[in-house]
Structure formats: structure tokens, C-alpha cells
C-alpha positions in Angstrom: 87.8 -13.6 -48.6 85.0 -12.8 -51.1 83.6 -9.3 -50.7 80.1 -10.4 -49.8 81.3 -12.9 -47.2 83.6 -10.2 -45.7 80.6 -7.8 -45.3 78.6 -10.5 -43.6 81.6 -11.4 -41.4 81.9 -7.7 -40.4 78.2 -7.8 -39.4 78.6 -11.0 -37.4 81.7 -9.7 -35.5 79.5 -6.9 -34.1 77.0 -9.5 -32.7 79.1 -10.5 -29.6 79.9 -6.8 -29.0 76.1 -6.2 -28.9 75.7 -9.1 -26.5 78.5 -7.7 -24.3 76.9 -4.3 -24.2 73.5 -5.9 -23.3 74.9 -7.2 -20.0 75.1 -3.8 -18.2 72.3 -2.2 -20.2 69.6 -4.9 -20.2 68.2 -3.7 -16.9 68.0 -0.1 -18.0 65.2 1.6 -19.9 64.4 4.9 -21.5 66.9 7.6 -20.9 69.3 5.4 -18.8 69.4 2.9 -21.6 70.3 5.6 -24.1 73.0 7.0 -21.8 74.5 3.5 -21.3 74.8 2.8 -25.0 76.0 6.2 -25.9 78.6 6.1 -23.1 79.8 2.8 -24.6 80.1 4.4 -28.0 82.1 7.3 -26.6 84.4 4.9 -24.7 85.1 2.8 -27.8 85.7 5.9 -29.8 88.2 7.5 -27.4 90.1 4.3 -26.5 90.3 2.2 -29.6 89.5 4.2 -32.8 93.0 5.8 -32.9 94.9 2.6 -32.1 96.0 -0.4 -34.1 93.0 -2.3 -32.8 90.6 -0.4 -35.1 91.6 2.1 -37.8 95.2 3.0 -37.2 96.7 -0.3 -38.3 99.4 1.0 -40.6 99.7 4.5 -39.0 97.5 6.1 -41.6 94.4 6.4 -39.4 92.2 4.8 -42.0 91.5 1.4 -43.5 91.2 0.5 -47.1 87.6 -0.4 -48.0 87.4 -1.6 -51.7 84.3 -2.2 -53.6 83.4 -5.6 -55.0 84.9 -6.4 -58.4 81.4 -6.5 -60.0 80.4 -3.1 -58.7 83.2 -0.6 -59.2 81.1 2.3 -60.4 78.9 4.5 -58.2 75.7 3.3 -59.9 76.6 -0.4 -59.6 77.5 0.0 -55.9 74.3 1.8 -55.3 72.3 -1.2 -56.4 74.5 -3.5 -54.3 73.7 -1.4 -51.2 70.0 -1.2 -52.2 70.0 -5.0 -52.4 71.4 -5.2 -48.8 68.8 -2.7 -47.7 66.0 -4.8 -49.2 67.4 -7.9 -47.3 67.5 -5.9 -44.1 63.9 -4.8 -44.6 62.8 -8.4 -45.1 64.7 -9.4 -42.0 63.0 -6.8 -39.9 59.6 -7.7 -41.3 60.2 -11.4 -40.7 61.2 -10.6 -37.1 58.1 -8.4 -36.7 55.8 -11.3 -37.7 57.7 -14.0 -35.8 57.3 -15.2 -32.3 60.1 -12.8 -31.2 58.1 -9.9 -32.7 55.0 -10.9 -30.7 57.1 -11.2 -27.6 58.5 -7.7 -28.2 55.1 -6.2 -28.7 53.9 -7.9 -25.5 56.9 -6.7 -23.6 56.2 -3.2 -24.8 52.6 -3.5 -23.5 53.4 -5.0 -20.1 56.7 -6.4 -19.1 55.3 -7.6 -15.7 52.6 -9.7 -17.4 55.1 -11.2 -19.7 57.3 -12.2 -16.8 54.3 -13.7 -15.0 53.6 -16.0 -17.8 57.2 -17.4 -17.5 58.9 -15.5 -20.4 62.6 -14.7 -19.8 62.6 -11.0 -20.7 66.4 -10.7 -20.3 66.9 -13.2 -23.1 64.6 -11.4 -25.4 66.4 -8.1 -24.8 69.8 -9.7 -25.4 68.5 -11.1 -28.7 67.4 -7.6 -29.7 70.8 -6.2 -28.9 72.5 -8.8 -31.0 70.1 -8.2 -33.9 70.6 -4.5 -33.7 74.4 -5.0 -33.6 74.2 -7.2 -36.7 72.3 -4.6 -38.7 74.6 -1.8 -37.4 77.7 -3.8 -38.4 76.2 -4.5 -41.8 75.6 -0.8 -42.4 79.1 0.1 -41.1 80.7 -2.4 -43.5 78.8 -0.9 -46.5 79.7 2.7 -45.7 83.5 2.4 -46.2 83.4 1.4 -49.9 81.4 4.5 -50.7 84.6 6.5 -50.4 87.1 3.6 -50.6 88.3 4.0 -47.0 87.0 3.7 -43.5 88.1 6.2 -40.9 87.0 7.3 -37.4 85.2 10.3 -39.0 82.7 7.9 -40.5 81.6 6.5 -37.1 81.5 9.4 -34.8 79.4 8.7 -31.7 77.7 12.1 -31.7 76.4 11.4 -35.2 74.3 8.6 -33.7 72.4 11.1 -31.6 71.3 12.9 -34.8 70.3 9.6 -36.3 68.2 8.7 -33.2 66.5 12.1 -33.2 65.5 11.9 -36.8 64.2 8.4 -36.4 62.1 9.3 -33.4 60.4 12.2 -35.0 59.6 10.3 -38.2 56.0 9.0 -38.5 55.2 5.4 -39.5 56.1 1.8 -38.8 59.6 0.6 -38.3 60.4 0.3 -42.1 58.5 3.5 -43.1 60.2 5.5 -40.3 63.6 4.3 -41.3 63.2 5.4 -44.9 61.6 8.6 -43.8 64.6 9.3 -41.5 67.1 8.6 -44.3 65.2 10.9 -46.6 65.1 13.7 -44.0 68.7 13.4 -43.0 70.5 12.7 -46.3 68.3 12.8 -49.4 66.4 16.1 -48.9 69.4 18.2 -47.8 71.2 17.2 -51.0 68.5 19.1 -53.0 68.9 22.3 -51.0 71.5 24.6 -52.6 71.1 27.5 -50.2 73.8 26.9 -47.5 72.1 29.3 -45.1 68.8 27.3 -45.2 70.7 24.0 -44.9 72.3 25.2 -41.7 68.9 25.3 -40.0 68.3 21.6 -40.4 70.1 20.7 -37.2 68.0 23.4 -35.4 64.8 21.8 -36.7 65.9 18.4 -35.6 66.8 19.7 -32.1 63.5 21.5 -31.7 61.6 18.4 -32.8 63.6 16.3 -30.2 62.7 18.8 -27.5 59.1 18.5 -28.5 59.2 14.7 -28.3 60.9 14.9 -24.9 58.3 17.3 -23.5 55.3 15.4 -24.9 56.5 11.8 -25.7 53.0 10.5 -26.3 52.1 13.1 -28.9 53.6 13.6 -32.3 55.0 17.1 -32.5 53.3 18.1 -35.8 50.5 20.2 -37.1 47.0 18.8 -36.8 46.7 18.0 -40.6 49.9 15.9 -40.4 48.7 14.1 -37.3 45.5 13.2 -39.1 47.4 12.0 -42.1 49.6 9.8 -39.9 46.5 8.2 -38.4 45.0 7.6 -41.8 48.3 6.2 -43.2 48.6 3.7 -40.4 47.2 0.3 -41.6 44.0 -0.6 -39.8 42.7 -4.2 -39.8 39.3 -4.7 -41.3 36.9 -6.9 -39.3 33.4 -8.1 -39.8 31.0 -6.3 -37.3 30.2 -9.5 -35.5 33.9 -10.3 -35.2 34.7 -6.8 -34.0 32.1 -7.1 -31.2 33.5 -10.4 -30.1 37.0 -9.0 -30.1 35.9 -6.0 -28.1 34.3 -8.2 -25.5 37.4 -10.4 -25.4 39.6 -7.3 -24.9 37.4 -6.1 -22.1 37.7 -9.5 -20.3 41.4 -9.5 -21.0 41.8 -6.0 -19.4 39.9 -7.1 -16.3 42.1 -10.2 -16.1 45.2 -8.1 -16.4 44.0 -5.8 -13.7 43.4 -8.7 -11.3 46.7 -10.2 -12.3 48.6 -7.0 -11.7 46.9 -6.4 -8.4 47.9 -10.0 -7.3 51.5 -9.3 -8.3 51.6 -6.1 -6.4 50.1 -7.7 -3.3 52.6 -10.5 -3.5 55.4 -8.0 -3.8 54.1 -6.1 -0.7 53.8 -9.3 1.3 57.3 -10.4 0.2 
């Protein structure tokens, strides 16, 4: 099989696994969702990583992961991975601007209101799981050729916790936060030659995670960094007349939502 098709096939194989994981986790949220997905990762790691179903096919505990014939050098393979990253960014931006992205933003605002208008929230969540599994599978397929082999050490479940922490404490949109997390986790530590200082990076990430957990609605950063984050966030520009019309519409929409939510709660009480 050609190398590019093999990478895409590896990403597609992860899609039904994401759908399978969505079945027990789709009705969870917040901490319980994180625990469910992390428990699945630990279960997979303990039961299958060391068997012939995953890495221990020939008794070596690792799988050969060659690079494509047109990108054997480190520099050439870097540009191959950068191309996949660019395509992944375009995919995320396309989803963000599509109908699915609008549904996700509406679900983040009010799941009850979205259900009231007849949207199947469960289907939307399953699609998100499948897309996330596709991107994760794509990244996993691209990691192996960096060293030429894929082993369980490259896919430790506890490493995902550090990835999640760094992503949560990074400021910006989905794409900006992803690049910021990659820079904080991998790029910046490579420029630090002092091993003692480098050992404090996990401590910083852990402290930031505790700050996020204690004040989830506030970014745990100094005031100047919070002000910079607000300024860096893109703000839509509107004509003053349009802005006043939008403000009035938003006020009416909030009142409608309040009445709708009250009706839903009363219907639930009567039921």
C-alpha cells in the first residue's frame, strides 16, 4: 500500500473505535467524560498493547514504521508532517464554519434549547468523537516514522493527561491553542539546556491545571497576559446601527430563551 494511503487508512481505522467509545461516554460531561475516555485508554494499554493485536506482532514489542520513499531525511519528513498539520488545520477550520460547528457552539451555549428545537445531540457528539479519533489516528500514524518504529512507549495513556493540561491552559482559539500547546510542551523545552530548570516544567503545568480546576472560568495568568488575550481575540466590527439592532435582538432572544427554559422545566415537573 502507498505510504500516504496507509497513513490515511490508519486514521480511518480509529474512527469506529471513537464511535464505540462514544456509546458509553456520550451521556457524560466534564470530569466524568474525561475519566471515561482515560479509563478506556488505560484499558487498551494494559490489555492489548503488549499482545499480537497491537505492537507485539513478531515478539519484538515494536512495529516497523518506515518513512515514505520521497522523504527519507529528517528535513523532508518534517515538511511531510507540516503538510498534514496544515490539512488538519484546514479541516478544523472547515468544521468550525460549517453547520456542525454552529451546532457545537449552540450545544455549548444551551444543550436543552438545542434539544427543544429538534436536534439530535447524541448524533452530534458521536460525530465529534469520530472526528477526534480520526485526527488522533492521523497523528499516531505520523509519530512512528520519526524514529522508524512504533512502540507502546510512544502512546502512553498518562502522556495524554499532560497534553490535555497544556492544551487547557493555552490561550486562543482551537488552532492557536493547539500550536501554543505544542510550543510549550515540545519546542520551548528543547531550547532549555539546564536540566534542573527543565525538570520544573511538569510542576508548572500541574500548578496551572490546579488553577484551572479551582477557577475554571478565569484564565490563571497575570493581569497583563489576560488583557493581551482579550485584545488578541478577534472581535467582529459592526456599524453602530447594526450593533444596536443586534443588541436588541439578543435581548429579545434572551427573554425568549428564559420563557422557553421555564416552560421546559415546568413540563418536566408536571411529567
